[in-house]
NUNU-423333 format. One line per field, with one value per residue (C-alpha): residue number from 1; x, y, z. Coordinates in pm, whole numbers, m for minus. Example, Ala and Ser with C-alpha at 12.3 -4.5 7.8 and 13.67 -1.06 7.14 Angstrom:
% residues 2
num: c(1 2)
u: c(1230 1367)
v: c(m450 m106)
w: c(780 714)
***
This chain:
% residues 706
num: c(1 2 3 4 5 6 7 8 9 10 11 12 13 14 15 16 17 18 19 20 21 22 23 24 25 26 27 28 29 30 31 32 33 34 35 36 37 38 39 40 41 42 43 44 45 46 47 48 49 50 51 52 53 54 55 56 57 58 59 60 61 62 63 64 65 66 67 68 69 70 71 72 73 74 75 76 77 78 79 80 81 82 83 84 85 86 87 88 89 90 91 92 93 94 95 96 97 98 99 100 101 102 103 104 105 106 107 108 109 110 111 112 113 114 115 116 117 118 119 120 121 122 123 124 125 126 127 128 129 130 131 132 133 134 135 136 137 138 139 140 141 142 143 144 145 146 147 148 149 150 151 152 153 154 155 156 157 158 159 160 161 162 163 164 165 166 167 168 169 170 171 172 173 174 175 176 177 178 179 180 181 182 183 184 185 186 187 188 189 190 191 192 193 194 195 196 197 198 199 200 201 202 203 204 205 206 207 208 209 210 211 212 213 214 215 216 217 218 219 220 221 222 223 224 225 226 227 228 229 230 231 232 233 234 235 236 237 238 239 240 241 242 243 244 245 246 247 248 249 250 251 252 253 254 255 256 257 258 259 260 261 262 263 264 265 266 267 268 269 270 271 272 273 274 275 276 277 278 279 280 281 282 283 284 285 286 287 288 289 290 291 292 293 294 295 296 297 298 299 300 301 302 303 304 305 306 307 308 309 310 311 312 313 314 315 316 317 318 319 320 321 322 323 324 325 326 327 328 329 330 331 332 333 334 335 336 337 338 339 340 341 342 343 344 345 346 347 348 349 350 351 352 353 354 355 356 357 358 359 360 361 362 363 364 365 366 367 368 369 370 371 372 373 374 375 376 377 378 379 380 381 382 383 384 385 386 387 388 389 390 391 392 393 394 395 396 397 398 399 400 401 402 403 404 405 406 407 408 409 410 411 412 413 414 415 416 417 418 419 420 421 422 423 424 425 426 427 428 429 430 431 432 433 434 435 436 437 438 439 440 441 442 443 444 445 446 447 448 449 450 451 452 453 454 455 456 457 458 459 460 461 462 463 464 465 466 467 468 469 470 471 472 473 474 475 476 477 478 479 480 481 482 483 484 485 486 487 488 489 490 491 492 493 494 495 496 497 498 499 500 501 502 503 504 505 506 507 508 509 510 511 512 513 514 515 516 517 518 519 520 521 522 523 524 525 526 527 528 529 530 531 532 533 534 535 536 537 538 539 540 541 542 543 544 545 546 547 548 549 550 551 552 553 554 555 556 557 558 559 560 561 562 563 564 565 566 567 568 569 570 571 572 573 574 575 576 577 578 579 580 581 582 583 584 585 586 587 588 589 590 591 592 593 594 595 596 597 598 599 600 601 602 603 604 605 606 607 608 609 610 611 612 613 614 615 616 617 618 619 620 621 622 623 624 625 626 627 628 629 630 631 632 633 634 635 636 637 638 639 640 641 642 643 644 645 646 647 648 649 650 651 652 653 654 655 656 657 658 659 660 661 662 663 664 665 666 667 668 669 670 671 672 673 674 675 676 677 678 679 680 681 682 683 684 685 686 687 688 689 690 691 692 693 694 695 696 697 698 699 700 701 702 703 704 705 706)
u: c(0 143 m51 9 m3 m298 m496 m418 m520 m839 m954 m836 m1080 m1370 m1729 m1784 m1428 m1106 m740 m595 m220 m6 357 654 968 1299 1523 1241 1162 1372 1386 1185 911 913 860 586 410 301 417 372 294 372 126 m201 m340 m701 m843 m1218 m1416 m1538 m1173 m1154 m800 m761 m448 m494 m274 m79 1 m235 m312 m248 m176 158 14 43 m295 m128 237 162 m77 182 426 163 41 393 446 85 88 m238 m354 m297 m652 m789 m653 m867 m719 m857 m687 m566 m712 m486 m263 102 122 107 409 629 961 1160 979 876 501 193 244 298 584 953 919 912 609 788 1110 923 699 949 1042 763 480 660 712 341 254 502 389 26 107 300 14 m238 m14 30 m348 m392 m118 m298 m627 m488 m239 64 384 385 672 433 208 232 17 m131 m389 m525 m536 m323 m258 m192 m117 m378 m526 m649 m726 m847 m899 m736 m1081 m1159 m836 m834 m1007 m796 m481 m571 m528 m167 145 289 613 920 1133 1031 1213 1121 1112 1428 1396 1465 1143 921 609 439 695 897 636 445 97 m217 m330 m606 m768 m810 m1160 m1289 m1149 m1294 m1644 m1662 m1682 m1343 m1410 m1193 m1230 m1440 m1687 m1768 m2132 m2284 m2652 m2752 m2423 m2392 m2121 m1878 m1668 m1406 m1288 m925 m703 m531 m207 m130 m131 m364 m662 m1018 m1070 m1442 m1689 m2038 m2223 m2574 m2583 m2444 m2697 m2982 m2881 m3060 m2961 m2735 m2755 m2503 m2198 m1937 m1593 m1318 m945 m851 m1133 m1507 m1703 m2030 m2233 m2509 m2704 m2477 m2117 m2203 m2447 m2188 m1926 m2152 m2267 m1906 m1853 m2104 m1899 m1727 m1422 m1170 m832 m530 m280 8 381 326 207 569 689 767 1008 1274 1286 1294 1586 1770 1718 1873 2171 2242 2156 2407 2322 2615 2647 2556 2797 2658 2982 3348 3605 3966 4039 3848 3968 4335 4286 4107 4412 4639 4390 4490 4139 3854 3494 3194 2821 2497 2171 1817 1510 1165 867 639 282 175 m118 m291 m566 m811 m821 m809 m1129 m1239 m1553 m1601 m1882 m1851 m2110 m2124 m1754 m1635 m1530 m1533 m1297 m1311 m1091 m765 m471 m105 m44 m312 m153 m93 m449 m593 m369 m424 m801 m801 m597 m816 m1139 m990 m1061 m863 m696 m888 m1212 m1111 m1155 m975 m1088 m869 m1008 m822 m613 m648 m279 m70 289 341 49 m169 96 m58 m400 m509 m819 m918 m896 m1105 m1375 m1388 m1417 m1700 m1883 m1864 m1986 m2296 m2370 m2386 m2159 m1977 m1784 m1538 m1430 m1153 m1165 m864 m793 m801 m562 m311 m303 m300 m52 247 497 824 1089 1288 1652 1988 2295 2653 2896 3274 3498 3865 4037 4401 4612 4469 4110 4054 3837 4031 3776 3404 3207 2829 2624 2244 2049 1677 1397 1367 1026 1106 1154 802 629 795 975 1330 1555 1716 2078 2014 2085 1759 1820 1537 1738 2052 1909 2132 2365 2659 2757 2898 3190 3550 3651 3919 3826 3462 3255 2877 2689 2358 2214 1862 1700 1333 1192 860 638 495 663 602 750 714 758 1128 1174 1529 1653 1513 1684 2021 2042 1973 2273 2509 2447 2440 2769 2932 2843 3004 3319 3322 3290 3570 3788 3702 3559 3243 2988 2927 3295 3379 3128 3218 3586 3486 3281 3535 3451 3075 2946 2574 2616 2836 2599 2290 2493 2622 2282 2109 2384 2389 2012 2010 2287 2520 2792 2603 2470 2140 1861 1921 1857 1844 2069 2113 2182 2269 2232 2295 2174 2109 1785 1592 1837 1767 2044 1927 2055 1855 1924 1695 1680 1546 1524 1487 1293 1109 810 1006 1170 1053 1140 1146 1256 1381 1583 1589 1805 1718 1862 1618 1723 1459 1124 781 578 779 459 410 777 742 423 590 887 658 446 761 873 532 543 906 873 569 791 1102 931 712 579 668 490 542 423 336 270 227 m33 28 m14 m93 m448 m516 m365 m373 m86 50 75 103 235 m14 m42 93 408 475 803 864 1005 1241 1290 1560 1528 1835 1793 1929 1941 2001 1742 1447 1483 1211 1080 787 1002 1366 1292 1112 1440 1667 1478 1570 1947 1917 1710 1943 2244 2067 1990 2357 2446 2183 2254 2591 2412 2403 2063 2112 1762 1445 1206 1379 1220 1291 1270 1542 1758 1737 1829 2126)
v: c(0 339 659 1013 1071 1303 1059 778 972 1089 737 612 830 608 721 971 1098 987 924 609 608 386 394 431 292 470 266 73 339 594 948 1063 815 900 1264 1221 887 618 277 m53 92 m154 m84 97 311 433 701 754 1068 902 880 505 404 83 m106 m317 m612 m774 m1077 m1355 m1405 m1769 m1736 m1554 m1218 m998 m842 m688 m640 m472 m214 m148 m29 204 328 415 666 791 855 670 405 63 m36 233 64 m189 m452 m577 m833 m713 m830 m979 m711 m673 m375 m620 m820 m949 m803 m1073 m1354 m1199 m1259 m1181 m1457 m1517 m1740 m1762 m1557 m1247 m1048 m816 m816 m712 m461 m310 m13 10 24 277 486 449 577 862 973 968 1169 1428 1470 1516 1772 1952 1961 2111 2363 2481 2496 2703 2895 2802 2617 2239 2280 2445 2139 1798 1487 1312 1036 1063 1443 1722 1982 2345 2675 2821 2481 2412 2046 1845 1471 1269 1195 1567 1623 1307 1433 1747 1543 1317 1609 1670 1516 1213 1316 1180 1187 1101 1097 787 771 657 337 535 728 425 414 117 m84 m309 m311 m629 m579 m788 m922 m730 m1042 m1230 m1095 m1197 m1546 m1579 m1456 m1646 m1350 m1425 m1591 m1886 m2068 m2336 m2067 m1915 m1912 m1779 m1760 m2081 m2250 m2628 m2861 m3095 m3393 m3508 m3865 m3845 m4123 m4300 m4254 m3885 m3789 m4071 m4002 m4129 m4403 m4447 m4416 m4521 m4254 m4402 m4509 m4175 m3979 m4170 m4077 m3801 m3442 m3525 m3266 m3400 m3620 m3464 m3554 m3290 m3306 m3445 m3692 m3735 m3487 m3551 m3233 m3217 m2978 m3049 m3156 m3469 m3587 m3522 m3716 m4014 m4031 m4018 m4350 m4507 m4416 m4679 m4538 m4706 m4532 m4497 m4479 m4369 m4382 m4286 m4638 m4756 m4521 m4629 m4501 m4760 m4674 m4303 m4345 m4564 m4296 m4034 m4258 m4339 m4001 m3933 m3566 m3324 m3154 m2784 m2573 m2362 m2228 m2321 m2197 m2310 m2664 m2920 m3219 m3134 m3054 m3384 m3575 m3420 m3433 m3631 m3772 m3788 m3888 m3939 m3961 m3990 m3832 m3905 m3683 m3824 m3707 m3490 m3361 m3010 m3127 m2791 m2782 m2656 m2919 m2786 m2627 m2353 m2182 m2095 m1928 m1949 m1741 m1605 m1620 m1492 m1673 m1562 m1753 m1725 m1914 m1972 m1906 m1804 m1733 m1507 m1452 m1822 m1907 m1654 m1765 m2136 m2107 m1880 m2135 m2427 m2247 m2079 m1732 m1412 m1360 m1036 m1236 m1434 m1259 m1398 m1309 m1433 m1538 m1619 m1935 m2221 m2296 m2270 m2391 m2378 m2606 m2313 m2184 m2454 m2398 m2740 m2730 m2385 m2510 m2813 m2597 m2372 m2666 m2817 m2484 m2445 m2801 m2766 m2397 m2311 m2165 m2461 m2513 m2800 m2955 m3210 m3463 m3508 m3828 m3641 m3386 m3634 m3855 m3578 m3325 m3163 m3327 m3199 m3376 m3674 m3574 m3746 m3567 m3688 m3519 m3549 m3373 m3348 m3270 m3180 m3333 m3086 m3172 m2851 m2883 m2821 m2933 m2988 m3103 m3098 m3260 m3260 m3477 m3401 m3275 m2912 m2773 m2462 m2667 m2809 m2495 m2223 m2395 m2341 m2480 m2813 m2774 m2427 m2362 m2360 m2112 m2266 m2590 m2414 m2254 m2320 m2529 m2296 m2290 m1987 m2172 m2072 m2391 m2295 m2543 m2609 m2720 m2711 m2850 m3009 m3256 m3191 m3531 m3578 m3876 m3867 m3751 m3400 m3196 m2857 m2596 m2694 m2467 m2367 m2514 m2659 m2513 m2816 m3060 m2888 m2787 m3147 m3267 m2978 m2946 m3320 m3356 m3069 m3261 m3571 m3373 m3246 m3601 m3721 m3438 m3531 m3185 m3046 m2966 m2615 m2530 m2682 m2454 m2143 m2177 m2150 m1829 m1562 m1369 m1425 m1220 m1271 m1649 m1651 m1437 m1653 m1970 m1842 m1713 m2044 m2245 m2020 m2023 m2404 m2438 m2606 m2794 m2808 m3136 m3264 m3465 m3840 m3978 m3636 m3516 m3202 m3126 m2796 m2659 m2330 m2178 m1861 m1859 m1577 m1324 m1457 m1605 m1873 m2134 m2405 m2642 m2942 m3142 m3494 m3835 m4178 m4471 m4780 m4550 m4344 m4002 m3729 m3365 m3180 m2831 m2629 m2309 m2067 m1760 m1559 m1248 m1140 m779 m518 m667 m528 m724 m926 m1097 m1245 m1339 m1550 m1709 m1797 m1955 m2165 m2275 m2360 m2594 m2765 m2800 m2910 m3164 m3317 m3395 m3493 m3733 m3938 m3783 m3956 m4012 m4353 m4488 m4834 m4870 m4494 m4485 m4272 m4501 m4237 m4104 m3910 m3805 m4161 m4256 m3910 m3774 m3414 m3313 m3358 m3117 m3385 m3404 m3031 m2926 m2610 m2341 m2070 m1784 m1516 m1241 m1033 m655 m570 m274 m489 m507 m736 m1107 m1367 m1561 m1774 m2069 m2094 m2257 m2539 m2630 m2622 m2848 m3157 m3141 m3020 m3331 m3565 m3427 m3472 m3832 m3897 m3753 m3978 m4305 m4280 m4368 m4130 m4124 m4000 m4072 m3882 m3920 m3986 m4269 m4534 m4793 m4616 m4600 m4978 m5018 m4779)
w: c(0 m104 m50 66 438 410 193 432 739 571 492 831 1025 1122 1121 1398 1385 1543 1482 1337 1303 1086 1185 955 1114 1065 838 672 415 235 365 63 132 499 413 156 174 413 300 490 832 1108 1388 1445 1720 1714 1939 1913 1996 2316 2427 2368 2279 2080 1983 1673 1766 1488 1706 1812 2182 2267 2637 2608 2715 2404 2474 2779 2682 2348 2504 2775 2508 2360 2699 2813 2535 2529 2902 2971 3214 3060 3160 2928 2618 2432 2205 1876 1653 1315 984 719 570 479 714 1007 898 1178 1064 1244 1064 734 757 961 1211 1581 1690 1763 2083 1862 1976 2218 2020 1706 1881 2126 1912 1657 1913 2130 1817 1743 2090 2071 1726 1834 2147 1945 1698 1980 2146 1812 1766 2112 2045 1731 1915 2202 1985 2196 2120 2177 2422 2668 2680 2841 2864 3163 3198 2845 2836 2696 2964 2873 3045 3273 3353 3001 2935 2639 2623 2350 2210 2180 1988 1778 1465 1445 1509 1220 980 1084 931 1107 1281 1106 1418 1771 2102 2299 2675 2846 3052 3370 3306 3247 3462 3295 3100 3327 3603 3691 3545 3570 3237 3063 2917 3246 3329 2984 3026 3374 3288 2961 2724 2563 2230 2134 1805 1970 2088 1747 1641 1321 1219 1046 1136 1116 1247 1077 1183 935 874 759 634 926 730 695 328 219 m4 m41 m301 m229 56 160 357 346 712 824 618 782 1134 1334 1260 967 690 441 387 156 29 40 m28 314 371 419 632 808 856 1117 1338 1638 1670 1867 1601 1331 1526 1597 1234 1118 1300 1058 750 539 359 130 135 m86 199 m22 52 414 496 480 756 1110 1375 1303 933 1010 1251 1002 740 968 1044 680 527 251 204 206 546 549 756 1039 1186 1197 1450 1422 1301 1506 1303 1355 1722 1778 1651 1914 2204 2512 2536 2287 2330 2101 2165 1972 2090 1975 2004 1920 1722 1936 1902 1998 2214 2243 2504 2242 1965 1611 1487 1250 1130 763 570 192 10 m343 m420 m84 232 595 826 1204 1446 1627 1398 1429 1059 915 574 520 621 379 92 161 161 m142 m336 m228 m324 m632 m495 m487 m146 m99 m118 192 528 833 1184 1467 1803 2122 2083 2330 2283 1971 2029 1652 1556 1454 1218 999 844 720 941 807 448 543 704 397 156 362 379 3 m47 174 111 482 750 904 1223 1183 1513 1548 1830 2056 1866 1534 1675 1815 1504 1239 1372 1204 1439 1577 1368 1489 1530 1550 1685 1653 1891 1934 2181 2263 2594 2661 2936 3189 3104 2908 2596 2277 2017 1971 1669 1634 1359 1348 1105 1088 868 768 858 657 339 377 502 297 11 134 m142 m59 49 192 560 754 1037 1236 1249 1371 1685 1990 1772 1845 2211 2392 2550 2475 2295 2041 1768 1685 1388 1374 1075 981 736 609 554 462 654 468 754 765 1037 1195 1424 1791 2091 2103 1751 1726 2056 2239 2002 1994 2359 2465 2264 2337 2710 2771 2585 2774 3089 2939 2867 3226 3356 3125 3257 3616 3682 3837 3563 3691 3738 3399 3227 3423 3330 2963 3000 3094 2776 2803 3099 3029 3010 3320 3523 3473 3529 3862 3968 3898 4067 4373 4414 4385 4643 4395 4578 4906 5051 4913 5069 5057 4710 4544 4260 4054 3691 3525 3171 2991 2663 2468 2271 2104 2258 2608 2822 3060 3303 3474 3761 3813 4137 4100 4262 4104 4247 4129 4070 3819 3809 4044 3972 4303 4206 3910 3943 3650 3602 3292 3134 2864 2848 2923 3019 2941 3197 3452 3567 3220 3203 3516 3387 3057 3234 3450 3153 2957 3233 3232 2854 2846 3127 2957 2659 2856 3095 2868 2548 2222 1892 1736 1401 1275 902 886 1162 1469 1769 2032 2039 2358 2690 2826 2595 2513 2867 2978 3318 3603 3896 4129 3912 3906 4069 4263 4036 4158 3910 3913 3654 3573 3576 3231 2997 2689 2409 2490 2427 2375 2673 2555 2448 2569 2905 2723 2555 2859 3098 2890 2931 3292 3365 3172 3358 3692 3601 3527 3868 4026 3845 3676 3351 3060 2885 2532 2408 2490 2659 2991 3185 3446 3166 2969 3282 3314 2948 2965)
***
């Protein structure tokens, strides 16, 4: 979109008057464009005549708190009470692109990092325009005015609310240069703040995808091939059509849908279907064949980073060691199973539901229905969990195809079994590690090789043989080892895979931090001291490592039968250390306490930071202690929480969190802790049993086999 500022502001004023501001970020447009046009604005602020201030959020709310943290950034510069800002989710538009990810999507712990400057600029520009409007009205210079609690204050006690000034402000040019508040002057940002969306979630007015209702809406349950990627050969829907409430039985690209007046009737009638499937190549896949494929992959390794000459250093090392680590397929297991509502009518389609990738959803449905993207409207609700699963939009396409087939608005609802058996799974991974120590037990060489599938190749068409940066996360360690090589092999195992909370951090940190512990043991050194000696040039790493160790009482006596493990990582610009205290018995592994020290730079809402760290431990422990997806003849064997367990309240450890007071740029916090609990647990198990578990999940059974 390219238009003059004045034209843009004119069309941006809603009925009744007001100010809607699109923000131009310094550095993203040329100086000429900044002076004369408004191109790809990155955030929106709307102030209505009734003094209502609304942030149009470009990020989806899936529990991570963006409906509070994003308004906090606006409120800080506007000088208003955070509780006076409403939040509405943005429609699909290039102006809402996440500049860190290149699309209108929510993920990668980017919401605050992407919005940190642009939303503060939005607030500051809006404030300056309101002040300028008041200055014109009162015929004074802007320097004589200030803002307080949603009002512009002038000499002689003059006051005007933002709403009173909004329409006049909308006629003024958007300031090219703004001066943002210094952190020392923050009154909102950095202060623990209660979430704005909590009341709506408590009283039931928050709308999740599962809550959507449209006039005349019907419900669909979809029978999909038990082998992902299989197609319908033929089906018999006569019995289903004869059941109460059934409206129609239709075939779409991914299976056969039963449509009825209630979800339960649709689901029960679906059980009466008879479908013949072409299961396709996926029917030959199982875990053993996938692992064999990773071990024998002949693809040329893709370099990530090389420091010194690891091969030469390994030849002269006093001691060398090798290890292989395995990470399993994992499901996302969102609490809200996949669902979507679609209304196809006269060449246009309305989509409403829980989605992380608005642009992809619009484009995917448009392609499936042979529509123009602008004829597909996407409205985003609250998400009952995302974790990367709702970056996919298969369920939205299915809902749209069913709606077109029956000529009615349709809500498609997946069962928990549908969700578990038809996910886009976290890839299986194989790591090969080698290390070399000198005669004093100092590391002189380290090599890291990951073999796994590239999600980015499947999802975004990354050319084969190209480095996938989302596979390389946490591959390079911060330790001062003079000779290191990190590389990866992208190998397609034939199963569809997707981004999973923390993406490749969890895979790579498990291998790296477990192997660093192995090197410490081979050197006869304490794992904490071994790490700390390698961090003299890395103060942020060293600080969180020391904080976590000190808080956990590292080196002090433990209760009988208890052991500790430690791990360290940088992820999404956040530096973090974790210590896990565990015990092992015939009943299994018990996690008693986890200590976390995190340096994520400047924080917007420390309360949300703590909540995200706690939720990451829950999510990470669920995977580490028992979650695994297995396949037999292409069929996923797990179906529900009885055989794909999530952490129970009785299993939850105490969590002690230390947040570093930092002036560095903000880092991401929604995902890193998920990655680090795995190696912390594995290292604690080695301390407890003397056995090194190199395969996830960690379990008493695997201890016996080690």
